[in-house]
N, C-alpha and C positions, 0 to 999 in steps of 0.2 A: 572720492578715492576709494572709499570702501566698495562701491558698486562695480569699479573696474577690477578690483581684486576678486570679486565673487565671479564676475564673467570670465576672468582668466582661469580661475580654478575650475569652472564648469567646462570650459573649452578643453582644458588639459585632461580633465577626467574623461570627456567624451573621446578624445584622441587615444588615450590609454586603453579604454574599454575596446575599441575597434581593433586595437593592435593585438589584444589577447585572444582573437579568434573565437569570441563568444558567440554561440549560435543557439537560438531557442529550440526547445525539444519539439514543440508543436508547430514548427515551421511547416508551411505548406497547407495549413488548414486541414479540413477533412480528408484531403487526399494525401496528406503527409504521411511519412512512414509510421509515426507514433499514433496519430488517430486512426489510421487504417488498421493497424495491428490491434489497437484496443477494441475497435469495432468488430473484429474477426475472432473473438474469444468466447467460447461456451465455458460457463462456470459450472463445474460438478457440484452436486449437493454436498452440503457440509453438515454433520450431525449436531444435535443439541442446540439450545437456544442461542449460545454464542455463535454458532455456525450460521443459524438462520440470519442473525443480524449482520454478520460480516457479509454473507452472500448477497443480501439485500442492498447493502452499501456498495458492494462491487457492481451489482447489476445497474444501479444508478449511475455509476461512472463509466462503465464499459459499454452498456447498451448493445449487447451482442446482436450480430445479424442472423439471418436464417441458415446461412451455410458457413459454419465456423471454420476457420483454418487451424485453431489452437483450442485445446481444452485446458482450463486452469483447475488443477487439483490442490485443495488446501486442507491442511491437518491442523487443528487447534490445540493448544494447551491452555487452560483457563485455571488459574490458582488464586486463592485468597490466603494471605499470610498475615497472621496477627503479630503485632509487635507493640511495644510501648505498654508496659504493665503498670496498672494503678496499685496503690497501696492495698487494696482488697484482692489483688492478684487477678483482677479482670483486665481484658485487653482494652487498650485506650485508643488504638489506631490499627488499621488494617491497609494492606497494600494488595490491590487486585492487579494481576499481571496477565496479559493475553499474548501469546506467542503463536506464531504461524510459521509452518514450513509450507512452502508452495512450490508447485512445478507447473511450468508451462510446457504442454505436449503438443507436438505438431499432429494433427489428426490423420493426415495422409500417411505418414511413416511411423507413427507412434513413438517417435524420438522425443526425448526430453531436451528442450532447447534452453531452458532457464530452470535452475534449481536454487531457491534462495530462502532466507528466513526474514521475519519481521517481528518486532516485539514493541509493546507499550505497556505502560502501567499507570495506575491511578491510585492516590491516597484517599482513604475513607476515615473519617472520624467516627469512632464507636461511641454512641450516646446510650443512655439508659433505656430509651424506647427501642425495642426489638424491631417494631414496624419501620421506625426511621432508618434503622441500620440496613434492613433489607432493601427499602427503597433507595438508599444511597448506593448499595452495591448494584442494583439494577441500573440506576442512572450511570454509574461508573462504567458498567458493561456497554451501555449504549454509546458512550463516548469513545470507549476502547475500540469498539467495532469501526466507527468513523475513522479514527486514526489509523488503524491497521489497514482498512481499505484504501486510504490515501497513500499509505507507504507502499502497499502492493502495486497500485495503479502507477504510481510514479516510478517504481523500479521497472515494470514492464515497458512503460513508455521510453525510459532511458535505454533499455535493452533494444527496443525497435529503432530508437534514433541511432544508436551505435551501429547496428546492422545496416541501416540506410535503405532498407526496402521493407515492404509490407508482405511480401510473399513468403509462405513457409519454406523451410528447407527442403530440398528435393529429397524424394525416397531413396534409401540406400540401395546401391547397386547389388544385384544378385552375386553370390560368390562365383569365381571362375570355374569352369568345368574342366 
């Protein structure tokens, strides 16, 4: 009896999911809108260590082609905030926050087609060893760079999927004479 109930539940779930018009973002494989757009993005240099790490993560995910249709411009804000005070007034915990404002620019027309933000944070225990704290801060930055690159890549893929094609927008028309 229990097996039939599980089968009926699985069948009902499958039918409900098909009814909600759920479509995968990466449908179409490498020729689909999301994959084609991600492969046509040039990543502008991002300053500082955090920028280098985020850019490297983006390069791994986007794998830009020789003739990019878009340019990704990223501005980062990296902050470490201390909180959690011990009895000797030293900091017991830190929070490292990495925020990005990114713009996807069509190279042909220099028009901004996507302007968005992403943010992620990581908690760090502050111990007596200064070396351990610095190592923990660097490890946190590595993880934050991965998380931020995943958010940016996912948002751009969603943008491409919603547009439904991989071609950049046409150049603006000249003003009438």
